[in-house]
PAZAPA-4460 file (N, C-alpha, C; in steps of 0.05 Angstrom, whole numbers, plus 32768, in hexadecimal, padded with zeros to 4 digits):
% residues 195
    n_x    n_y    n_z   ca_x   ca_y   ca_z    c_x    c_y    c_z   seq   type   mol
   88E5   7969   77B4   88E4   7955   77AB   88EF   7940   77BF     1      M     A
   88DC   7924   77B1   88EC   790D   77D1   8903   78FE   77C5     2      M     A
   8917   78FB   77C7   8934   78E9   77B8   8923   78CB   77B4     3      P     A
   8932   78CC   77A5   8929   78A7   778E   8942   7888   779F     4      R     A
   8924   788D   77B3   893B   7874   77BF   8938   7859   77A8     5      L     A
   8953   7843   77A2   893A   7827   7791   894A   7813   77AD     6      L     A
   892D   780A   77A6   8929   77F6   77B4   8949   77DB   77A4     7      P     A
   8946   77B9   77B4   896D   77B9   77A8   8968   77A1   778F     8      A     A
   8953   7799   7781   895D   7789   776F   8959   77AE   7758     9      W     A
   894B   77C3   7763   894F   77D3   7746   895F   77E3   7745    10      T     A
   896A   77DD   7761   8991   77E7   7765   8998   77E3   774B    11      A     A
   899D   77C4   774F   89A8   77AA   773B   89AA   77AC   772C    12      A     A
   8993   77BB   771E   8981   77BE   76F7   8999   77D4   76F0    13      A     A
   898C   77E4   7709   89A1   77FF   76F9   89C2   77F9   76FC    14      V     A
   89CC   77F2   771B   89E5   77EC   770F   89EE   77D5   76F3    15      G     A
   89D5   77C2   76F1   89E8   77C0   76D5   89E6   77C4   76BE    16      A     A
   89D0   77DC   76BE   89CA   77FF   76A6   89EC   77FE   76A7    17      A     A
   89EC   7812   76C8   8A04   7825   76C7   8A19   7810   76B8    18      V     A
   8A1F   77F5   76BF   8A35   77EF   76BC   8A3F   77E8   769A    19      T     A
   8A21   77F0   7690   8A1C   77E3   766D   8A29   7800   7664    20      L     A
   8A1C   781A   7669   8A22   7834   7666   8A3D   7838   7673    21      A     A
   8A58   782C   767F   8A6D   7834   7683   8A74   781E   766F    22      G     A
   8A6F   7809   766C   8A7A   77FE   764C   8A89   7816   7632    23      C     A
   8AA2   7805   762C   8AB2   7814   761D   8ABD   77F9   760C    24      T     A
   8AC6   7803   75E9   8AC8   77E7   75DD   8AE2   77E4   75ED    25      P     A
   8AEE   77C2   75EF   8B05   77B0   75F1   8B1F   77C5   75EA    26      L     A
   8B10   77BF   75D0   8B35   77CA   75C5   8B33   77E8   75CE    27      D     A
   8B25   77F9   75C7   8B22   781D   75D4   8B39   780F   75E5    28      S     A
   8B46   783C   75F4   8B5E   7839   75FE   8B47   785B   7616    29      D     A
   8B2F   7854   7612   8B17   7871   7618   8B0E   7862   7633    30      T     A
   8B13   7872   764C   8B07   7865   7667   8AF0   7872   7668    31      E     A
   8AE0   786C   7672   8ABD   7872   7676   8ABF   7887   7696    32      P     A
   8AC3   789F   768C   8AC3   78B5   76A7   8AB4   78CE   769A    33      S     A
   8AB8   78D7   76AB   8AAC   78FF   76A8   8AC6   790A   76A3    34      A     A
   8AC0   7919   768C   8AD6   792C   7679   8AD5   7939   7694    35      D     A
   8AF4   793A   769B   8AFC   7950   76B4   8AF8   7968   76B2    36      P     A
   8AFD   7977   769A   8AED   798D   7691   8ADC   7994   769B    37      S     A
   8AC1   7992   769E   8A9F   797F   769D   8A9D   798A   76BE    38      A     A
   8AB5   797C   76C2   8AAA   7979   76E2   8ABA   799F   76F5    39      A     A
   8AD5   79A8   76EC   8AD5   79C1   76F4   8ABC   79D7   76DD    40      A     A
   8AB5   79D6   76D0   8A97   79EA   76BD   8A89   79D9   76BE    41      N     A
   8A6E   79D1   76C4   8A61   79C8   76CA   8A4D   79D6   76AE    42      P     A
   8A58   79E7   76B1   8A49   79F4   768E   8A58   79E1   766D    43      T     A
   8A70   79D5   7673   8A79   79C0   7659   8A65   79AE   7665    44      V     A
   8A61   7995   764D   8A54   7976   764D   8A5D   796B   7637    45      S     A
   8A59   7951   763D   8A58   793A   7623   8A58   7952   760C    46      A     A
   8A37   795A   760E   8A27   795C   75F6   8A38   7976   75E4    47      I     A
   8A40   7988   75F8   8A55   7994   75E9   8A67   798F   75DF    48      A     A
   8A77   797D   75EB   8A8A   7974   75E0   8A8B   795E   75BA    49      E     A
   8A72   7957   75BE   8A6F   7948   75A1   8A74   7951   758D    50      A     A
   8A78   793C   757E   8A75   794C   7563   8A60   7954   755C    51      P     A
   8A64   796B   7546   8A4B   797F   753E   8A35   7968   7526    52      A     A
   8A1D   7962   752A   8A07   7951   751C   89FE   793E   7533    53      G     A
   8A0D   7939   754D   8A12   7924   755E   89F4   7939   757A    54      T     A
   89DD   7917   756C   89D7   7924   757B   89C9   7920   7592    55      P     A
   89AF   792D   75A2   89B7   7921   75C3   89A0   7915   75C2    56      D     A
   89B5   78FB   75D2   89A3   78E8   75DA   8987   78F9   75E8    57      P     A
   8978   7903   75EF   8962   790B   75FE   8954   7916   75F4    58      C     A
   8961   7927   75CA   894D   7920   75C3   893D   7907   75B1    59      D     A
   8940   78E6   75B5   8946   78E3   75B1   8926   78CE   75AB    60      T     A
   891A   78DE   75C1   88FA   78CD   75C6   88F1   78DC   75D2    61      L     A
   88C8   78E3   75CA   88C1   78F7   75CD   88B0   78EE   75E3    62      T     A
   88B7   7905   75F0   88A9   78FC   760D   8888   78F2   760D    63      L     A
   8875   78F5   75F9   8860   78F6   75F8   8861   78D5   75EE    64      K     A
   8870   78C6   75D8   8879   78A5   75D1   8882   78A4   75EF    65      R     A
   888F   78AA   75F7   889E   7899   761E   8883   7895   761B    66      L     A
   8871   78A8   7634   8859   78A2   7643   8840   7887   7634    67      N     A
   8844   7894   7619   8839   7873   7614   8845   7863   761D    68      K     A
   8856   785A   7614   886D   7842   761C   8875   7830   7635    69      L     A
   8876   7846   764E   8876   7842   765C   8861   783E   766D    70      A     A
   8848   7844   7663   882C   7851   7675   8827   785A   7687    71      G     A
   8842   786E   7690   8838   788F   76A5   8848   78A1   7694    72      L     A
   884A   78B5   76A2   884D   78CC   769D   8872   78C7   76A5    73      K     A
   887F   78CF   769D   889C   78D1   7695   88A9   78F4   7697    74      M     A
   88BC   78FC   76A3   88C5   7917   769E   88D9   7927   7683    75      V     A
   88D5   7927   7686   88FD   792F   766B   8906   791E   7672    76      D     A
   891D   7918   7661   8930   790F   7653   894D   7926   7668    77      G     A
   8958   7918   767E   896A   7923   767D   898A   7917   7684    78      E     A
   8999   7930   767F   89B4   7929   7664   89C3   791A   7685    79      F     A
   89DA   7901   7688   89E0   78F3   769B   89F3   7908   7693    80      N     A
   8A06   7919   76A0   8A2A   791C   76A6   8A36   7913   76B0    81      S     A
   8A2C   78FD   76C0   8A41   78EA   76D2   8A47   78DB   76C5    82      S     A
   8A34   78C8   76B5   8A39   78B7   76A4   8A3E   78BF   7682    83      L     A
   8A3B   78DC   7680   8A45   78DE   7662   8A69   78DF   7662    84      S     A
   8A79   78E4   764C   8A87   78EA   764B   8A90   78ED   7627    85      Y     A
   8AAD   78F3   7623   8ABA   78EF   7609   8AB1   78E3   75FD    86      D     A
   8A99   78DB   75F1   8A91   78CB   75DF   8A73   78C2   75DB    87      G     A
   8A68   78BE   75F3   8A55   78B9   75F8   8A37   78CF   7610    88      R     A
   8A20   78CD   75FC   8A0F   78DD   760E   8A07   78CA   7620    89      N     A
   89F4   78D5   7634   89DE   78C0   7634   89D3   78D8   7649    90      I     A
   89B1   78D3   7642   8998   78E0   7653   8986   78C1   764E    91      C     A
   8981   78D9   766C   896A   78BC   767F   8953   78D4   7694    92      E     A
   893C   78B4   7684   8923   78C5   768F   891C   78AE   7698    93      W     A
   8903   78B9   76B3   88FF   78BC   76CC   88DB   78BB   76C4    94      H     A
   88CE   78BE   76E1   88B2   78B3   76E3   88B1   78CA   76EE    95      P     A
   8897   78E5   76E2   8892   78FF   76F2   8887   78F7   7705    96      Q     A
   8876   78EB   7712   8883   78E1   772E   889D   78E8   7741    97      N     A
   889A   78EC   7759   88B3   78F0   7767   88B5   78C4   776F    98      D     A
   889A   78C5   777D   8894   78B0   7789   889A   789C   7775    99      E     A
   88A5   7891   7762   88A2   7880   7758   88CD   7875   774D   100      R     A
   88DA   786A   7756   88EF   7863   7742   88F5   785F   772F   101      T     A
   88D5   7848   7722   88D4   7841   7701   88BD   7849   76F0   102      E     A
   88C1   7844   76D2   88D2   7835   76CF   88F9   7852   76C1   103      P     A
   88F1   7847   76BD   8917   7858   76B8   891F   7851   7691   104      R     A
   891F   7860   7686   8931   7866   7674   8950   786B   765F   105      V     A
   8961   7869   7663   8975   786D   7659   897E   786F   7639   106      V     A
   898B   788C   7631   8992   7880   7618   89AC   7886   7617   107      V     A
   89B8   7871   7608   89DE   7877   7603   89E5   7885   75ED   108      E     A
   89ED   7899   75E0   89F7   789F   75C2   8A14   78A1   75BF   109      I     A
   8A22   7892   75BC   8A41   788A   75B7   8A4E   788A   759C   110      N     A
   8A59   78A2   7590   8A69   78A0   7578   8A81   78A2   757B   111      W     A
   8A8F   789E   7594   8AAE   7893   7593   8AB0   7873   7587   112      E     A
   8A9E   7866   758C   8A98   7848   758B   8A8A   7843   7580   113      Y     A
   8A7E   784C   756B   8A6B   783C   7556   8A6A   781C   754E   114      P     A
   8A76   7805   755C   8A73   77EF   7555   8A69   77D8   756C   115      D     A
   8A57   77DB   7562   8A3F   77C7   7574   8A5A   77B2   757D   116      A     A
   8A61   779E   756B   8A68   778E   7570   8A80   7787   7586   117      A     A
   8A7C   77A2   7586   8AA2   77AA   759D   8A92   77A9   75C5   118      R     A
   8A7A   77AF   75BE   8A74   77C4   75DA   8A60   77AB   75E5   119      H     A
   8A4B   779D   75C9   8A47   7778   75C7   8A59   7763   75D0   120      R     A
   8A72   7764   75C3   8A83   775D   75D2   8A8C   7762   75F4   121      E     A
   8A93   7785   7604   8A90   777A   761F   8A82   7772   762A   122      L     A
   8A60   7781   7626   8A45   777D   7633   8A4D   7751   763F   123      A     A
   8A5D   774E   7624   8A5B   7736   7623   8A6E   772D   7640   124      E     A
   8A82   7735   7640   8A96   7739   764A   8A87   773D   7670   125      A     A
   8A80   775B   766E   8A78   7757   7694   8A5C   7748   7693   126      Q     A
   8A46   7743   7685   8A30   773A   7690   8A21   7715   7684   127      L     A
   8A2D   7716   7669   8A30   7700   766B   8A21   76FA   7657   128      G     A
   8A14   76F0   764F   8A0C   76E1   7622   89FB   76F9   7624   129      K     A
   89FA   7701   7604   89DF   771A   75F6   89DC   770A   75DE   130      T     A
   89C1   771D   75CD   89B3   7703   75BF   89A3   7718   75AF   131      Y     A
   89B0   7711   7597   89AB   7720   7579   898D   772D   7576   132      T     A
   8980   7740   7576   8970   7754   7570   895E   773B   755D   133      V     A
   894F   7730   755E   8940   771A   753B   8931   772D   7536   134      K     A
   891D   7745   7545   8903   7753   7540   8914   7771   753A   135      K     A
   8906   7778   7521   8916   7790   7505   8912   77A9   751E   136      N     A
   8929   77BB   7516   8931   77D6   7522   8927   77E2   7512   137      I     A
   8926   77EE   7509   8920   7809   74EB   893D   7814   74F1   138      P     A
   8952   780F   74DC   8969   7827   74E1   8974   7824   74FC   139      G     A
   897A   780C   7500   8996   77FB   7517   89A2   77EE   74FB   140      A     A
   89A7   77DC   7515   89C0   77C9   7506   89C2   77BB   751D   141      E     A
   89D5   77A5   7519   89DF   778E   752C   89D1   779E   754C   142      N     A
   89C5   7799   7550   89B4   778C   7566   89C0   778E   757F   143      A     A
   89B8   777A   758C   89BF   7776   759F   89AB   7773   75B8   144      Y     A
   89AE   775F   75D4   899F   7761   75F1   89A5   7755   7603   145      T     A
   89A3   7757   7612   89AA   7743   761D   898E   7734   762F   146      H     A
   899C   7718   7643   8984   770C   764D   8976   7720   7650   147      P     A
   8966   7736   766F   895E   7743   766C   8941   774B   7659   148      S     A
   8958   7756   7643   893E   7763   7633   8936   777C   762F   149      R     A
   8953   7785   7644   893D   779A   764D   8958   77B4   7647   150      R     A
   8969   77B8   763C   898A   77C2   7622   8980   77AB   760E   151      T     A
   8986   77C6   75FA   898D   77C3   75DB   89A0   77DA   75D7   152      I     A
   89B9   77C6   75C7   89D6   77D7   75C1   89CD   77D6   75AE   153      G     A
   89D8   77EF   7592   89CD   77EA   7574   89E1   77FA   756C   154      M     A
   89EA   77F6   7557   89EB   780D   7540   89D5   781E   752C   155      E     A
   89E1   783B   7539   89CA   784A   7521   89D1   7863   7518   156      V     A
   89CC   7869   74FE   89EC   787B   74F5   89F9   787A   74F5   157      D     A
   8A1B   786D   74F7   8A30   787E   7500   8A37   787E   751A   158      G     A
   8A1F   7870   752C   8A24   7873   754C   8A11   785E   754F   159      S     A
   8A26   7854   756A   8A1C   7848   7585   8A0B   7848   7591   160      F     A
   89F1   7837   7599   89D9   7840   75A8   89CE   782D   75B5   161      V     A
   89D0   7832   75CA   89C1   781E   75E7   89A8   7832   75F5   162      K     A
   8990   7821   75F8   8975   7821   75FF   8977   7813   7615   163      V     A
   8962   7816   7630   896D   780F   763B   8950   781C   7655   164      S     A
   8942   77FC   764E   8924   7805   7667   8926   77F9   767F   165      Y     A
   891F   77FF   769D   892B   77F8   76AD   8912   77F4   76C4   166      I     A
   890A   77E4   76C5   88F4   77DB   76DA   88F6   77B5   76CD   167      Q     A
   8902   77B5   76DE   890A   7795   76E7   88EB   7782   76E8   168      P     A
   88D3   778C   76E9   88C1   777E   76FC   88A7   777A   76EF   169      G     A
   88B5   778F   76D4   889D   7792   76BD   8898   7783   76AF   170      R     A
   888C   7764   76AB   888A   775A   768F   888D   7768   7675   171      K     A
   8881   7769   7669   8885   777D   764E   8895   778D   7650   172      E     A
   88AE   7797   7662   88CC   779D   7664   88DA   779A   7643   173      G     A
   88E0   7786   763E   88E3   7782   7618   88E3   778A   7607   174      K     A
   88C4   778A   760F   88BD   7796   75F7   88AF   77AF   75F3   175      D     A
   88AC   77B9   760B   88B6   77DB   7612   88CE   77DD   75FB   176      I     A
   88E4   77D5   7605   8902   77E1   75FE   8902   77D8   75DE   177      T     A
   8905   77C1   75DB   88F9   77CB   75BA   88F1   77D6   75AF   178      L     A
   88D7   77E0   75BD   88C4   7807   75A5   88DB   7817   75B4   179      E     A
   88DD   7820   75D0   88F0   782D   75D2   890C   7834   75BA   180      L     A
   891B   7817   75B6   8932   781D   75A8   891D   7829   7587   181      A     A
   890D   780F   7585   8903   7823   7570   8904   7834   7563   182      R     A
   88F2   7846   757D   88FA   7861   7573   890E   7871   757A   183      E     A
   891F   7868   758D   893E   787E   7590   8949   7883   7566   184      V     A
   8947   785E   7568   8949   785F   754A   894D   786A   7533   185      A     A
   8927   786F   7531   891A   787A   7522   892E   7893   751D   186      A     A
   8926   78A6   7530   8927   78BF   753F   8947   78CB   7536   187      S     A
   8956   78B2   7531   8976   78B9   752D   8983   78AA   751A   188      L     A
   8966   789C   7508   8973   789B   74ED   8959   7895   74DC   189      N     A
   8941   78AF   74D7   8932   78A4   74CD   891C   78A1   74B9   190      P     A
   8913   788D   74A2   891A   7885   7499   88FF   7884   748F   191      Q     A
   890B   788A   7468   88F6   7895   7456   88E0   7886   745C   192      P     A
   88C8   78A2   7450   88AA   788B   745E   88AD   7879   742E   193      A     A
   889C   785B   7438   889D   7856   7420   887B   7853   740C   194      E     A
   8889   785C   73F6   8871   7866   73E5   8876   7861   73C6   195      G     A
***
């Protein structure tokens, strides 16, 4: 397997997503860091520490649907233990072709601080102005996005959920991010069938 080397502009986009992933609400006293017990014992993970019933972010997207939205074959999501910690879990998806570094999809489920308004305030302090998502995301509330429209934060079923689509050069990226957010919200908060 070849190592994934990122072009400078991709590294900047990934850096922004990582900065966002490290965000905790302004009034929290939790620091974004790996659980020291997980470092000492690799079998312990933030997923294992999550409250009963907390969804696994890697279960929020089906590979079939992700492949269709991304327009190429992706691999199963991988739990990111270096960015996950007590209070949130993060999963990442990468292209099946090892020579490709994009697109990347990241889903965070944060149950410790579920208030999207606090996350939005911190995101604005770190990255600048955010925008309210005006298009409907069934099952989600208080959805917002950043100027690139490649990350959406929202409240879903008692958790703060963040969905990022990392492929800066793709003009359909904002539409793909919205569709991914809809998929994730639907998986976490299925809506009853109309009828």
